[in-house]
C-alpha atoms as a printed R data frame, in Angstrom:
   type eleno elety resid chain resno      x      y      z
1  ATOM     1    CA   MET     A     1 63.589  9.233 27.554
2  ATOM     2    CA   LYS     A     2 65.173  5.716 28.820
3  ATOM     3    CA   TYR     A     3 68.166  5.542 30.791
4  ATOM     4    CA   ILE     A     4 70.857  3.286 28.738
5  ATOM     5    CA   ASN     A     5 74.195  2.187 30.019
6  ATOM     6    CA   ALA     A     6 77.110  3.224 27.336
7  ATOM     7    CA   ASN     A     7 78.771  0.274 28.433
8  ATOM     8    CA   LYS     A     8 75.920 -2.100 26.328
9  ATOM     9    CA   VAL     A     9 76.163  0.072 23.412
10 ATOM    10    CA   LEU     A    10 79.270  1.959 22.746
11 ATOM    11    CA   PRO     A    11 83.037  0.895 22.147
12 ATOM    12    CA   GLU     A    12 84.654  0.919 24.680
13 ATOM    13    CA   ASN     A    13 87.008  3.390 23.086
14 ATOM    14    CA   LEU     A    14 84.604  6.293 22.321
15 ATOM    15    CA   ILE     A    15 83.882  6.045 26.294
16 ATOM    16    CA   VAL     A    16 87.179  6.937 27.256
17 ATOM    17    CA   GLU     A    17 87.427  9.027 25.108
18 ATOM    18    CA   ILE     A    18 83.689 10.608 25.979
19 ATOM    19    CA   GLN     A    19 85.190 10.112 29.946
20 ATOM    20    CA   LYS     A    20 88.083 12.767 29.108
21 ATOM    21    CA   TYR     A    21 84.960 15.200 29.237
22 ATOM    22    CA   VAL     A    22 82.742 13.208 31.517
23 ATOM    23    CA   GLN     A    23 82.662 10.355 34.818
24 ATOM    24    CA   GLY     A    24 79.581  9.427 35.974
25 ATOM    25    CA   GLU     A    25 77.375 11.718 35.314
26 ATOM    26    CA   THR     A    26 74.446 11.344 33.151
27 ATOM    27    CA   LEU     A    27 74.705 12.521 29.763
28 ATOM    28    CA   TYR     A    28 71.977 13.409 27.501
29 ATOM    29    CA   ILE     A    29 72.934 12.768 22.734
30 ATOM    30    CA   PRO     A    30 70.049 14.700 20.994
31 ATOM    31    CA   LYS     A    31 68.450 12.725 17.968
32 ATOM    32    CA   GLN     A    32 69.793 13.752 14.732
33 ATOM    33    CA   GLU     A    33 67.740 17.336 13.193
34 ATOM    34    CA   THR     A    34 66.472 14.541 10.337
35 ATOM    35    CA   GLU     A    35 65.637 12.584 12.882
36 ATOM    36    CA   TYR     A    36 63.258 15.661 14.429
37 ATOM    37    CA   ARG     A    37 59.044 15.240 13.686
38 ATOM    38    CA   LYS     A    38 57.132 18.775 14.156
39 ATOM    39    CA   TRP     A    39 54.998 19.579 17.191
40 ATOM    40    CA   GLY     A    40 51.276 17.366 16.400
41 ATOM    41    CA   THR     A    41 52.976 15.936 13.834
42 ATOM    42    CA   LEU     A    42 52.536 11.824 14.945
43 ATOM    43    CA   SER     A    43 49.358 12.660 17.203
44 ATOM    44    CA   GLY     A    44 47.358 14.577 14.181
45 ATOM    45    CA   GLY     A    45 47.686 17.736 16.505
46 ATOM    46    CA   ARG     A    46 48.945 20.160 14.287
47 ATOM    47    CA   ARG     A    47 46.005 18.924 11.259
48 ATOM    48    CA   LEU     A    48 43.578 19.427 13.258
49 ATOM    49    CA   LEU     A    49 45.478 23.481 14.553
50 ATOM    50    CA   ASP     A    50 46.007 24.352 10.944
51 ATOM    51    CA   HIS     A    51 42.362 23.405  9.909
52 ATOM    52    CA   ARG     A    52 40.598 25.154 12.904
53 ATOM    53    CA   ASN     A    53 43.641 28.945 11.932
54 ATOM    54    CA   THR     A    54 41.893 28.056  8.271
55 ATOM    55    CA   ALA     A    55 38.688 28.673  9.177
56 ATOM    56    CA   ILE     A    56 39.233 31.424 11.274
57 ATOM    57    CA   LYS     A    57 41.057 33.198  8.234
58 ATOM    58    CA   HIS     A    58 37.811 31.757  5.486
59 ATOM    59    CA   SER     A    59 36.073 33.243  8.485
60 ATOM    60    CA   PHE     A    60 37.230 36.785  8.694
61 ATOM    61    CA   ILE     A    61 37.975 37.205  4.230
62 ATOM    62    CA   SER     A    62 34.088 36.857  4.967
63 ATOM    63    CA   GLY     A    63 33.225 39.307  7.570
64 ATOM    64    CA   SER     A    64 33.354 38.058 11.092
65 ATOM    65    CA   SER     A    65 35.089 40.564 13.705
66 ATOM    66    CA   ILE     A    66 38.550 39.251 15.823
67 ATOM    67    CA   GLN     A    67 36.004 40.153 18.462
68 ATOM    68    CA   GLN     A    68 33.220 37.523 16.979
69 ATOM    69    CA   LEU     A    69 36.626 35.455 16.657
70 ATOM    70    CA   ALA     A    70 38.101 34.850 19.731
71 ATOM    71    CA   LYS     A    71 34.571 34.286 21.771
72 ATOM    72    CA   LYS     A    72 33.523 31.386 19.147
73 ATOM    73    CA   TYR     A    73 37.514 29.767 19.036
74 ATOM    74    CA   TYR     A    74 38.256 30.418 23.062
75 ATOM    75    CA   LEU     A    75 41.267 32.555 21.718
76 ATOM    76    CA   SER     A    76 42.567 35.928 22.872
77 ATOM    77    CA   THR     A    77 41.998 38.209 20.198
78 ATOM    78    CA   GLU     A    78 45.588 38.812 19.998
79 ATOM    79    CA   THR     A    79 46.397 35.636 18.796
80 ATOM    80    CA   ILE     A    80 43.229 35.827 16.005
81 ATOM    81    CA   LYS     A    81 45.584 38.898 15.200
82 ATOM    82    CA   LYS     A    82 48.498 36.263 14.933
83 ATOM    83    CA   ILE     A    83 46.239 34.267 13.082
84 ATOM    84    CA   VAL     A    84 44.360 35.848 10.455
85 ATOM    85    CA   TYR     A    85 47.215 38.078  9.366
86 ATOM    86    CA   SER     A    86 49.899 35.244  8.838
87 ATOM    87    CA   GLN     A    87 51.061 35.052  5.637
88 ATOM    88    CA   LYS     A    88 51.664 31.298  6.113
89 ATOM    89    CA   LYS     A    89 49.069 29.423  4.353
């Protein structure tokens, strides 16, 4: 997150209105919800985790135990349970 001087990007009347609520402070203005992206969508991390979770579910369905999967994927048994019992595909 970078700092931008409001005088350079906002109209003067808007600055005057904002100053009624806050002055001389750093103010964070969040993105609109339509601009949000889910974690990992840009880096590909989300896709990798989805692929791993699908593999875990298939292994569980094929007979691997929770403990075996936890050891194989270096995850806790509780995490494996969340993955294999979730309804998300």
